[in-house]
C-alpha positions as CSV (number, residue, x, y, z in Angstrom):
1,M,-13.8,-22.1,-3.2
2,I,-11.3,-19.3,-2.7
3,P,-8.0,-20.7,-1.2
4,P,-6.2,-19.1,1.8
5,L,-2.7,-17.8,1.4
6,P,-0.4,-20.7,2.2
7,S,3.0,-20.6,3.9
8,R,4.4,-21.5,0.4
9,P,2.9,-20.3,-2.8
10,G,1.1,-23.6,-3.6
11,W,-1.6,-21.7,-5.4
12,L,0.8,-21.3,-8.3
13,K,-0.4,-24.7,-9.6
14,T,-3.9,-23.3,-10.1
15,I,-2.7,-20.7,-12.7
16,C,0.6,-22.3,-14.0
17,D,1.6,-22.7,-17.6
18,P,2.1,-26.3,-19.0
19,V,4.8,-28.1,-16.8
20,W,7.4,-30.2,-18.6
21,G,9.6,-32.7,-16.9
22,L,11.7,-35.7,-17.8
23,D,10.6,-39.3,-17.8
24,S,12.9,-42.2,-16.7
25,K,14.8,-42.0,-20.0
26,G,15.4,-38.4,-19.7
27,E,13.1,-37.4,-22.4
28,P,10.8,-34.4,-22.1
29,V,7.2,-35.3,-20.8
30,L,4.2,-33.0,-20.1
31,Q,3.5,-33.4,-16.4
32,D,0.8,-30.8,-16.1
33,S,-1.3,-29.2,-18.9
34,G,-1.6,-26.0,-16.8
35,S,-4.5,-23.6,-16.8
36,D,-5.9,-21.2,-19.3
37,D,-7.1,-18.9,-16.6
38,K,-4.4,-17.0,-14.9
39,R,-6.5,-15.2,-12.2
40,V,-6.6,-16.1,-8.7
41,L,-8.3,-14.2,-5.8
42,L,-7.0,-15.1,-2.3
43,I,-9.0,-14.3,0.8
44,E,-6.9,-14.0,4.0
45,E,-9.2,-13.4,7.1
46,E,-6.2,-13.1,9.4
47,A,-3.9,-11.0,7.2
48,G,-1.5,-10.4,10.2
49,S,-0.2,-13.9,9.5
50,I,0.9,-12.7,6.0
51,F,3.4,-10.2,7.6
52,I,4.6,-12.6,10.0
53,R,5.4,-15.2,7.2
54,V,6.9,-12.7,4.9
55,A,9.2,-11.5,7.8
56,Q,10.2,-15.2,8.2
57,Q,10.3,-16.3,4.6
58,E,12.0,-13.8,2.3
59,V,11.2,-15.9,-0.7
60,L,7.4,-15.5,0.0
61,G,7.6,-11.7,0.2
62,K,9.5,-11.6,-3.3
63,F,7.0,-14.0,-4.6
64,L,4.0,-11.7,-3.5
65,T,5.6,-8.6,-4.8
66,T,6.4,-10.1,-8.2
67,A,2.7,-11.3,-8.4
68,W,1.6,-7.6,-7.7
69,D,4.0,-6.4,-10.4
70,S,2.5,-9.1,-12.8
71,G,6.0,-10.5,-13.4
72,R,6.8,-14.1,-14.1
73,L,6.1,-16.4,-11.1
74,M,8.3,-19.4,-10.7
75,N,8.6,-22.2,-8.4
76,V,11.3,-24.9,-8.9
77,V,10.3,-28.3,-7.8
78,K,12.1,-31.8,-8.1
79,D,12.8,-32.6,-11.9
80,S,10.5,-29.7,-13.2
81,K,9.8,-26.0,-13.0
82,M,6.4,-24.7,-12.3
83,E,5.8,-21.0,-13.7
84,C,3.2,-18.6,-14.8
85,A,4.3,-16.0,-17.3
86,T,1.1,-13.8,-17.2
87,P,-0.3,-14.0,-13.6
88,H,-3.2,-11.9,-12.3
89,V,-3.2,-12.3,-8.5
90,S,-5.3,-10.4,-6.0
91,I,-5.4,-10.7,-2.2
92,V,-8.1,-9.3,0.1
93,G,-6.8,-9.2,3.7
94,H,-8.6,-8.3,7.0
95,I,-6.7,-7.1,10.0
96,T,-7.4,-5.3,13.1
97,P,-5.7,-1.8,13.7
98,D,-3.7,-3.2,16.7
99,E,-2.5,-6.1,14.7
100,L,-1.5,-3.9,11.8
101,T,0.5,-1.7,14.1
102,D,2.2,-4.7,15.7
103,R,2.8,-6.9,12.7
104,V,4.1,-4.3,10.1
105,T,7.8,-3.8,10.6
106,S,10.2,-1.2,9.3
107,S,11.4,-3.8,6.8
108,H,7.9,-4.3,5.4
109,I,7.8,-0.5,4.9
110,T,11.3,0.1,3.4
111,S,11.2,-3.1,1.2
112,G,8.1,-1.9,-0.6
113,F,6.0,-4.8,0.5
114,I,3.3,-2.7,2.4
115,N,2.9,0.0,-0.3
116,R,1.5,-2.6,-2.7
117,W,-1.6,-2.8,-0.5
118,T,-4.5,-0.4,-0.9
119,M,-5.8,0.2,2.7
120,A,-9.4,0.8,3.8
121,L,-9.8,1.8,7.4
122,I,-13.3,0.7,8.6
123,R,-14.9,2.4,11.6
124,P,-18.1,1.0,13.0
125,T,-20.9,3.7,12.9
126,A,-23.8,1.7,14.4
127,V,-24.6,-1.6,16.2
128,D,-26.7,-3.8,13.9
129,D,-26.9,-7.5,14.6
130,S,-29.1,-8.2,11.5
131,L,-27.5,-10.2,8.6
132,V,-28.2,-9.1,5.1
133,A,-27.9,-11.8,2.4
134,P,-26.2,-10.6,-0.9
135,E,-29.5,-11.0,-2.8
136,D,-31.3,-8.7,-0.4
137,I,-28.9,-5.7,-1.1
138,V,-30.9,-3.2,-3.2
139,G,-29.4,-2.6,-6.6
140,L,-26.6,-5.1,-6.2
141,D,-28.0,-7.4,-9.0
142,D,-28.2,-4.5,-11.4
143,A,-24.7,-3.3,-10.6
144,I,-23.3,-6.9,-11.2
145,L,-25.1,-7.0,-14.4
146,R,-23.6,-3.6,-15.6
147,I,-20.1,-4.7,-14.5
148,R,-20.5,-8.0,-16.4
149,D,-21.8,-6.3,-19.5
150,G,-19.0,-3.9,-19.4
151,L,-16.3,-6.5,-19.0
152,N,-17.9,-8.6,-21.9
153,R,-17.9,-5.7,-24.2
154,F,-14.1,-5.0,-23.3
155,T,-13.3,-8.6,-23.9
156,D,-15.2,-8.8,-27.2
157,S,-13.6,-5.6,-28.4
158,G,-10.3,-7.5,-29.0
159,E,-8.2,-4.7,-27.4
160,H,-5.5,-5.8,-25.2
161,Q,-3.7,-2.5,-24.5
162,F,-5.1,0.4,-22.4
163,V,-4.5,4.0,-23.6
164,L,-5.0,7.3,-21.8
165,S,-7.2,10.0,-23.4
166,D,-5.6,13.3,-23.8
167,E,-7.6,14.7,-20.9
168,A,-6.6,11.8,-18.7
169,D,-2.9,12.1,-19.6
170,K,-3.1,15.7,-18.8
171,L,-4.6,14.9,-15.3
172,R,-2.0,12.2,-14.7
173,R,0.8,14.7,-15.4
174,E,-0.8,17.3,-13.1
175,T,-1.3,14.7,-10.4
176,S,2.3,13.7,-10.6
177,V,3.5,17.2,-10.4
178,W,1.3,17.8,-7.2
179,V,2.6,14.6,-5.6
180,R,6.2,15.7,-6.2
181,E,5.6,19.0,-4.7
182,N,3.8,17.7,-1.6
183,E,5.9,14.6,-0.8
184,E,5.2,12.9,2.4
185,P,8.0,12.7,5.1
186,G,9.3,9.6,6.9
187,A,7.5,6.2,6.5
188,M,4.7,7.8,4.5
189,A,7.2,8.6,1.7
190,H,7.8,4.8,1.3
191,L,4.2,4.2,1.5
192,A,3.1,6.8,-1.1
193,V,5.8,6.1,-3.7
194,R,3.7,3.4,-5.5
195,F,0.5,5.2,-5.6
196,Q,1.0,6.4,-9.2
197,S,1.1,2.7,-10.2
198,Q,-1.9,1.9,-7.9
199,R,-3.8,4.9,-9.7
200,L,-3.2,3.5,-13.1
201,K,-4.1,-0.1,-12.2
202,L,-7.4,1.1,-10.7
203,A,-8.1,3.3,-13.7
204,M,-7.6,0.3,-16.1
205,V,-10.2,-1.7,-13.9
206,Y,-12.8,1.1,-14.2
207,A,-12.2,1.5,-18.0
208,A,-12.6,-2.3,-18.4
209,V,-15.8,-2.2,-16.3
210,D,-17.1,0.5,-18.7
211,G,-16.3,-1.7,-21.6
212,T,-13.5,0.4,-23.1
213,H,-9.6,0.3,-23.4
214,V,-9.5,4.1,-23.2
215,I,-8.8,5.5,-19.7
216,S,-10.8,8.7,-19.4
217,A,-10.2,11.5,-16.9
218,D,-13.2,10.4,-14.8
219,H,-11.7,6.9,-14.5
220,L,-8.4,8.4,-13.3
221,R,-10.3,10.8,-11.0
222,A,-12.1,7.7,-9.5
223,A,-8.7,5.9,-9.0
224,R,-7.1,9.1,-7.5
225,A,-9.9,9.2,-4.9
226,V,-9.3,5.6,-3.9
227,T,-5.5,6.1,-3.6
228,S,-6.2,9.4,-1.6
229,Y,-8.4,7.5,0.9
230,S,-5.8,4.8,1.1
231,L,-3.2,7.4,1.9
232,R,-5.3,8.9,4.7
233,C,-5.9,5.5,6.2
234,A,-2.1,4.8,6.1
235,R,-1.5,8.1,7.8
236,A,-3.6,7.1,10.8
237,F,-1.0,4.5,11.6
238,W,2.4,5.7,10.1
239,G,2.0,9.5,9.9
240,G,4.7,10.9,12.2
241,V,6.7,7.6,11.9
242,F,10.2,8.3,10.6
243,L,11.8,4.9,10.8
244,D,14.5,6.5,13.0
245,D,14.5,5.7,16.6
246,L,15.5,9.2,18.0
247,T,13.0,11.1,15.6
248,D,10.2,8.6,16.4
249,D,10.9,8.9,20.1
250,F,10.8,12.7,19.9
251,M,7.5,12.8,17.8
252,S,6.0,10.4,20.3
253,L,7.0,12.4,23.4
254,W,5.9,15.7,21.6
255,R,2.6,14.1,20.7
256,G,2.0,13.4,24.4
257,I,2.2,17.1,25.3
258,G,0.0,18.2,22.4
259,Y,2.6,19.3,19.9
260,G,3.0,22.6,21.6
261,A,5.8,25.0,20.6
262,I,8.9,23.8,22.4
263,S,12.3,25.4,23.1
264,L,15.6,23.5,22.5
265,S,16.0,23.4,26.3
266,D,12.6,21.9,26.8
267,L,13.3,19.5,24.0
268,S,16.5,18.2,25.8
269,A,14.4,17.9,28.9
270,L,12.2,15.4,27.2
271,F,15.1,13.2,26.8
272,S,16.4,13.8,30.4
273,R,19.2,15.9,29.1
274,H,20.7,12.8,27.5
275,L,20.4,14.2,23.9
276,T,23.6,15.5,22.5
277,A,23.6,18.8,20.6
278,A,24.8,17.0,17.4
279,K,22.1,14.4,17.4
280,C,19.5,17.0,18.2
281,E,20.7,19.4,15.3
282,N,20.7,16.5,12.8
283,M,17.1,15.4,13.8
284,L,15.8,19.0,13.6
285,R,17.4,19.6,10.2
286,R,15.8,16.6,8.8
287,L,12.4,17.6,10.2
288,L,12.8,21.1,8.9
289,R,13.8,19.8,5.4
290,D,10.7,17.5,5.3
291,G,8.4,20.3,6.4
292,V,7.4,18.7,9.6
293,I,8.4,21.6,11.9
294,E,9.0,25.3,11.8
295,S,11.7,27.1,13.7
296,S,11.5,30.6,15.2
297,Q,13.7,32.9,17.3
298,V,12.2,34.6,20.3
299,K,13.9,37.5,21.9
300,G,14.3,37.7,25.6
301,D,16.6,39.4,28.2
302,G,19.6,37.5,27.0
303,R,20.4,35.5,23.8
304,P,17.3,34.8,21.5
305,A,15.8,31.4,22.2
306,T,15.0,28.9,19.4
307,F,11.6,27.4,19.5
308,I,10.2,24.5,17.5
309,S,6.6,24.2,16.4
310,L,4.6,21.8,14.2
311,N,4.1,23.0,10.6
312,P,0.4,23.7,10.4
313,D,0.4,22.0,6.9
314,Y,1.8,18.8,8.4
315,Q,-0.7,16.1,9.4
316,P,0.7,14.0,12.1
317,N,-0.5,10.6,13.3
318,T,-3.2,11.2,15.8
319,N,-4.2,7.6,16.3
320,D,-7.7,8.6,16.2
321,W,-9.0,5.4,14.8
């Protein structure tokens, strides 16, 4: 049975290393022989509760991020210390779009917690009340056998370190250059920063499934496709979010009028003339720097007017989910 995510990381016991404590005489004694299997898969049907608990319990957030980083997990209890030096922890969570918007705070984004998740936005395409059992899915058994065979071959090979093929390494470097030249602005910059690690983790999984420790260009392309999809899903919620109240208010008001070209005078009117020139200048400078907007001068009868328009290459949040 797959355990749910507790408020405290109690599942560490299922993957912990041998636990030593002290007996009544102060002598070392083995309290728990631990587990040889360091893998745990957690299913959280109400993933919104994770973000609430992480916001309330800083230690839980650090524990989960350490688990994602495959770092040493540790939980000190009375007279002993429970730890796992080589954890392999995965979480599958389900959450509605509204919950995701409500529960994920700016702290989740800036702390790096949310960018450790691979997102998949599911849109219903048809109404179908029929239930299909796993054994009735055409081709599933063959796929499972191929995956199992590949993983067994990888395990039997005795290789414990993945390497990139020359072609894959070239593709990795090309991808990194493209990402640097097309950096996401605002909140999306925080969400995209860990995608290189995500790509490599996924590529290792694909290589292992193929029974090899050599990551090929095809493995990396498949991983890149997944992270690109995850990025598009994230953009549906946080594209156009800048984690700055003034900028976020402006983008929201601007979205309400269809992102049409707007003069500085009309921009001020959006804020009922309460926007100071200095704050407006600072906001527009950041948006220009991040490639979100374009600025142009339009000549009239008097002094040329400055107009702001949305950069056609920028993809704002349309909330079209």
